[in-house]
C-alpha positions in Angstrom: 67.7 116.4 85.6 69.3 115.2 82.4 67.2 112.3 81.1 69.1 109.0 80.6 67.3 107.1 77.6 67.2 103.4 78.7 65.0 102.3 75.8 67.7 101.5 73.4 71.4 100.0 73.5 73.8 102.0 75.6 75.8 104.2 73.4 79.1 102.8 72.3 80.4 106.0 70.9 81.5 107.8 74.0 83.5 110.8 72.5 83.3 113.3 69.7 84.3 111.5 66.5 84.7 114.7 64.5 87.9 117.1 64.5 86.1 119.5 67.0 88.8 121.2 69.1 89.2 120.4 72.7 88.4 124.2 73.5 85.1 123.8 71.9 84.3 120.5 73.6 85.5 122.0 76.8 83.1 124.9 76.4 80.3 122.4 75.8 80.9 120.9 79.3 81.0 124.4 80.7 77.5 125.1 79.3 76.1 121.9 80.6 76.5 123.4 84.1 73.4 125.7 83.2 71.2 122.5 82.6 72.7 120.5 85.4 74.4 122.9 88.1 77.4 121.4 89.9 75.8 122.0 93.2 72.7 120.0 92.2 74.8 116.9 92.8 74.9 117.6 96.6 73.0 115.6 99.1 70.6 112.6 98.6 67.0 112.0 99.2 64.8 109.1 98.5 62.7 109.1 95.3 59.1 108.5 96.3 59.1 105.8 93.7 61.9 104.0 95.4 61.5 100.2 95.5 61.8 98.3 98.7 65.6 97.9 98.9 65.5 94.2 99.9 62.8 93.3 97.4 64.9 95.0 94.6 68.0 93.3 95.6 66.3 90.0 95.9 65.0 90.3 92.3 68.7 89.8 91.3 68.8 86.5 93.3 66.2 84.7 91.1 68.8 83.3 88.6 71.4 82.6 91.3 72.2 79.1 93.0 69.4 78.8 95.6 71.6 77.3 98.2 74.1 80.2 97.9 71.8 83.0 98.3 71.8 82.8 102.2 75.6 83.3 101.9 75.3 86.3 99.8 72.9 87.8 102.4 75.3 86.9 105.3 78.2 88.5 103.5 76.1 91.6 103.1 74.9 91.5 106.7 78.3 91.8 108.1 78.5 95.7 107.9 77.2 98.8 106.1 80.1 98.5 103.7 79.7 94.8 102.9 75.9 95.7 102.2 77.1 98.5 99.9 79.5 96.1 98.0 76.6 93.8 97.4 74.0 96.4 96.6 75.3 97.9 93.4 71.8 97.5 91.7 70.1 99.4 94.4 72.5 102.3 94.0 72.2 102.3 90.4 68.3 102.8 90.8 68.9 105.7 93.3 71.5 107.3 90.9 69.1 107.0 88.0 66.6 109.3 90.0 69.0 112.1 90.6 70.6 115.0 88.5 73.0 113.5 86.1 75.1 115.2 83.1 74.4 112.3 80.6 77.9 112.3 79.4 79.0 109.0 79.1 82.2 106.8 79.6 82.8 103.2 79.8 81.8 103.0 83.5 82.9 100.4 86.0 79.2 100.2 87.2 80.3 99.1 90.7 83.1 101.5 91.5 83.8 101.0 95.1 87.4 100.9 96.6 87.6 97.2 96.9 87.1 96.8 93.1 90.6 98.4 92.7 94.0 96.9 93.2 97.6 96.2 92.0 98.4 93.4 89.6 100.8 92.2 86.8 100.6 93.4 83.4 101.5 91.0 80.6 105.0 92.6 80.5 105.2 91.8 84.4 105.1 95.3 85.6 102.9 96.0 88.6 100.1 98.5 88.0 97.2 99.9 90.2 93.8 100.0 88.5 90.3 99.0 88.6 90.1 95.4 88.6 86.3 94.4 88.6 84.0 95.1 85.6 81.1 92.9 86.0 78.7 95.7 85.8 80.4 97.8 83.2 78.5 99.7 80.7 78.5 103.1 78.8 76.9 105.2 81.4 77.2 108.7 83.0 80.8 109.4 84.4 79.7 110.8 87.7 77.9 107.5 88.5 81.3 105.9 89.2 82.6 109.1 91.1 79.9 109.1 93.5 79.9 105.3 94.3 83.8 105.5 94.9 83.3 108.6 97.1 80.7 107.0 99.1 82.6 103.8 99.5 85.4 105.8 101.2 83.0 107.4 103.8 81.7 103.9 104.7 85.2 102.6 105.2 86.2 105.6 107.2 83.2 104.8 109.5 84.0 101.3 109.6 87.7 102.3 110.9 86.2 104.6 113.4 87.9 107.6 112.0 86.7 111.3 112.7 84.0 112.7 110.6 86.3 115.3 109.2 88.4 112.5 107.5 85.1 111.2 106.0 84.5 114.4 104.4 88.1 114.9 103.4 88.4 111.3 101.7 85.1 112.0 99.7 86.5 115.3 98.5 89.9 113.9 97.8 88.4 111.4 95.3 86.6 114.1 93.5 89.5 116.8 93.7 91.9 114.2 92.3 89.5 112.9 89.5 88.9 116.7 88.5 92.5 117.5 88.5 93.7 114.4 86.7 90.9 114.9 84.1 92.0 118.3 83.3 95.5 117.0 82.8 94.1 114.1 80.4 92.0 116.8 78.7 95.3 118.2 77.3 97.0 115.0 76.3 96.9 113.0 72.9 94.5 110.3 72.6 97.4 107.6 72.3 99.3 109.2 75.4 96.1 108.8 77.4 95.8 105.2 76.1 99.4 104.3 77.1 99.1 106.0 80.7 99.2 103.7 83.6 99.7 104.0 87.5 102.9 102.3 88.6 102.1 100.5 92.0 105.6 100.7 93.1 105.6 104.4 92.7 102.5 104.8 94.9 104.2 102.6 97.5 107.3 104.8 97.5 105.0 107.9 98.0 103.1 106.5 100.8 103.4 109.0 103.7 102.8 106.6 106.4 106.0 104.7 107.0 104.4 101.6 108.6 101.8 101.4 105.7 104.4 101.7 103.3 106.3 98.7 104.8 103.2 96.9 104.8 102.6 97.4 101.1 106.1 96.5 100.2 105.7 93.3 102.3 102.3 92.3 100.7 103.9 93.3 97.2 106.8 91.0 97.7 104.6 88.1 98.9 102.3 88.5 96.1 105.3 88.4 93.6 106.6 85.2 95.3 103.1 83.5 95.1 103.4 82.1 91.7 100.9 79.7 90.1 103.6 77.1 89.7 104.9 77.3 93.2 102.1 78.5 95.4 98.6 78.3 94.1 99.1 75.1 92.2 100.2 73.2 95.2 97.6 75.0 97.5 94.5 74.5 95.3 95.1 71.1 93.9 95.8 67.6 94.9 97.1 64.2 93.3 94.3 61.5 93.1 95.3 58.2 91.5 98.0 60.0 89.8 95.8 62.8 88.5 95.7 66.5 89.4 92.4 67.5 90.9 91.2 70.7 92.5 90.8 70.2 96.3 87.3 70.5 97.8 86.9 73.1 100.3 83.0 73.6 100.7 81.1 75.7 100.7 83.6 77.9 98.9 85.2 75.4 96.4 83.5 72.0 95.7 82.7 69.5 92.9 78.8 69.5 92.3 77.2 66.2 92.6 76.3 66.3 88.9 78.8 67.1 86.1 76.6 69.5 84.2 78.7 72.6 85.0 82.1 70.7 84.0 80.5 69.1 81.0 79.1 72.4 79.6 82.4 74.2 80.4 84.1 71.6 78.2 81.7 72.3 75.3 82.0 76.1 75.7 85.8 75.9 75.5 86.1 76.4 71.8 84.0 79.6 72.0 86.3 80.8 74.8 89.2 80.0 72.4 87.8 82.1 69.6 87.5 85.0 71.9 91.2 85.1 72.5 93.7 86.9 70.2 95.5 84.8 67.6 99.0 84.5 69.6 97.0 83.8 72.8 95.2 81.0 71.1 98.4 79.4 70.3 99.5 79.8 73.9 96.1 78.4 75.3 96.5 75.3 72.8 99.6 74.2 74.8 97.4 73.3 77.8 94.7 70.6 78.4 91.8 70.9 80.7 92.2 68.7 83.8 89.4 69.6 86.1 86.8 72.0 86.9 85.0 73.1 90.2 82.5 75.5 91.6 84.2 78.4 93.4 82.2 80.9 95.3 83.6 84.5 95.1 83.1 88.0 96.4 79.8 89.5 97.6 77.9 90.6 94.6 78.8 87.4 92.6 77.8 84.9 95.2 75.2 82.6 93.9 76.0 83.1 90.3 77.7 80.2 88.4 81.3 80.7 89.2 84.2 78.1 88.9 87.8 77.4 88.5 89.3 75.5 86.0 92.8 73.7 86.0 94.6 73.2 82.9 98.1 71.4 82.6 100.8 71.4 80.0 103.7 68.7 79.9 105.9 68.6 83.0 102.7 69.4 85.2 102.9 73.1 84.2 99.6 74.7 85.5 97.1 77.3 84.2 94.4 78.2 86.6 91.4 79.9 85.0 88.5 81.7 86.8 85.1 81.2 85.1 82.6 83.9 86.1 79.0 84.1 84.9 78.1 87.5 83.3 74.5 88.6 83.6 72.8 91.8 82.7 74.6 94.9 84.1 72.8 96.6 86.9 73.1 99.8 85.1 71.2 98.5 82.0 67.6 99.5 83.2 68.8 103.0 83.5 71.4 103.5 80.8 70.4 101.3 78.1 71.0 97.7 77.1 74.4 96.5 76.2 75.2 96.5 72.6 76.7 93.0 73.1 74.1 90.0 73.2 76.8 88.0 75.4 77.4 89.7 78.6 80.6 87.9 79.1 81.7 89.8 76.0 80.3 93.0 77.4 82.6 92.4 80.6 85.6 91.9 78.5 85.2 94.6 76.1 84.6 97.0 78.8 87.6 95.9 80.8 89.9 96.1 77.7 88.6 99.7 77.2 88.9 101.0 80.6 91.8 99.0 82.2 95.6 100.0 81.5 96.4 96.3 80.9 94.3 93.2 80.9 95.1 89.7 81.5 96.3 87.8 78.3 93.7 85.0 79.0 90.6 87.2 79.3 87.9 86.1 77.1 84.2 84.9 76.8 82.1 82.1 76.0 78.4 80.8 76.7 77.0 77.4 77.9 74.6 75.4 75.9 71.9 76.4 78.4 72.3 80.0 77.7 74.3 81.1 80.7 77.3 83.6 79.6 80.6 83.8 81.1 83.9 85.7 81.1 87.2 83.8 81.9 90.5 85.1 83.1 93.5 83.7 85.1 92.5 83.2 88.8 95.2 85.2 90.2 98.4 87.0 88.9 100.3 89.0 91.4 97.0 90.7 92.9 97.5 92.9 95.9 94.1 94.2 97.5 93.9 97.6 99.4 94.7 97.1 103.0 91.8 99.3 104.1 91.5 97.7 107.6 94.8 99.4 108.4 94.1 102.9 107.4 93.6 105.7 109.7 92.2 109.1 108.6 95.1 110.3 106.6 95.8 107.0 105.1 92.1 107.1 103.8 92.6 110.5 102.2 95.8 109.6 100.6 94.2 106.4 99.2 91.2 108.4 98.0 93.5 110.7 96.1 95.2 108.0 94.1 92.1 105.9 93.5 90.4 109.2 92.1 93.3 109.6 89.7 93.1 105.9 88.5 89.3 106.5 87.9 90.1 109.5 85.8 92.6 107.6 83.7 90.1 104.8 83.1 87.4 107.2 82.0 89.8 109.2 79.9 90.4 106.1 77.8 86.7 106.0 76.5 85.1 109.3 77.3 85.9 113.0 76.3 88.1 114.4 79.2 87.6 117.9 77.6 83.8 117.9 78.0 84.1 116.5 81.5 86.9 118.8 82.4 84.9 121.8 81.2 81.9 120.7 83.3 84.1 120.2 86.5 86.0 123.5 86.1 88.8 124.8 88.3 86.9 125.3 91.5 86.2 122.8 94.3 82.2 123.4 93.9 81.8 119.8 92.4 84.0 118.3 94.9 82.1 119.7 97.8 78.8 118.6 96.3 79.7 115.1 95.7 81.3 114.8 99.1 77.9 115.9 100.6 76.3 113.4 98.6 78.6 110.8 99.6 78.0 111.3 103.2 74.1 111.5 102.8 74.4 108.2 100.8 76.6 106.4 103.4 73.8 107.4 105.8 71.1 105.9 103.7 73.4 102.6 103.3 73.3 102.3 106.9 69.7 102.5 107.2 69.3 100.1 104.4 71.8 97.8 106.2 69.7 98.0 109.2 66.8 97.2 107.2 68.5 94.0 106.2 69.3 93.2 109.9 65.6 93.6 110.9 64.6 91.2 107.9 67.1 88.6 109.1 65.9 88.8 112.7 62.2 88.5 111.6 62.9 85.5 109.3 62.0 87.4 106.1 65.6 86.9 104.8 67.8 83.9 105.6 71.5 84.7 106.0 74.2 82.4 106.5 77.1 83.5 108.6 80.5 82.1 107.9 82.8 81.1 110.6 85.9 83.5 111.0 89.3 82.8 112.3 
């Protein structure tokens, strides 16, 4: 196993800074197979040193809002896949105990299929990309590949598709990643940087006619749901002539004390300084009107997250999402971030890996030491419609998400080295598919452990009402 040194900062230099030819770098990747054979990535068995999974996950709850921790457990309890979505820390500890190439990229860190989606670029094009970077850090490229592949297996099982499609989807993630990485390894650095995945093209190539129609409908609906005409009226109300964010507990609410809002106001100058000069001038046209707590996701439940309403003249709204940023779950195994502010870590990683980022993406810190990143609440976002996928749909989605991941990694890492390691055969594809199936099995066992802990009273879980 190639050792990952976690004693110092995660390396910010993720590529060869010399003028070494791509053929030489590709050869370095090929030679790496001797130290870490591609077949060594197959399967998964528990390390004898593996911590109790629930104790490890609960250790990440210590700085969360105590009243929201049961909600986090409740969301993880719903299925093995929702457990997987909330247990990136557990998988990071498992990945650190198995063979790794040690070749780093700006990793997503929580690379499951629901952390991908379509959204508008600043130029108002619709791209498909990774859209969650809470755990981003320089780390081995294959950690993202393995987490993405296993997520497809779990969704396939949730949807009740045949085992052959579970294997095919995991292999499709890796095959597409390998083939696209080979393509990027021959491209110029700037051409890689400009590359992006157009969502409308993906929709047009969707083989399932009914799924294609569903995607078109969802995209058209998302485009029409503007901040001004949809989200602003939906999320706010007028009280005594003043626009305020509507309370909808336990997901959106104004806390009894004003500490969060007051500290946010004090931290705004720091956020403003994190924006580019032209974006600062744009931001200055708005004034803060209201701030509320907003519970989001699964992994983020219990961290300090909120939504802020800003208004310009003529009730022209801007809604910003405030998300607390803490230490990446990868840091104990891949090294500490080079940034002292974890909000900045998230923003820097997102700007590196994502083909286009929100114009209001920035970071700040509260007076009490909590660190945050900030972005627009919604901007023509379209989530994967995984609940509709049959076996063929899952394989098709795995193919284009594997390609998206390859592009993200190529922006920061060395595609020639990675491509040299992967080679032309399907050996790595089959090995990681085998890992993904085995790790999905382990996730089901860990989810069952959570179910038993809730039944015994060891864990308190809050189940939300569903329509």
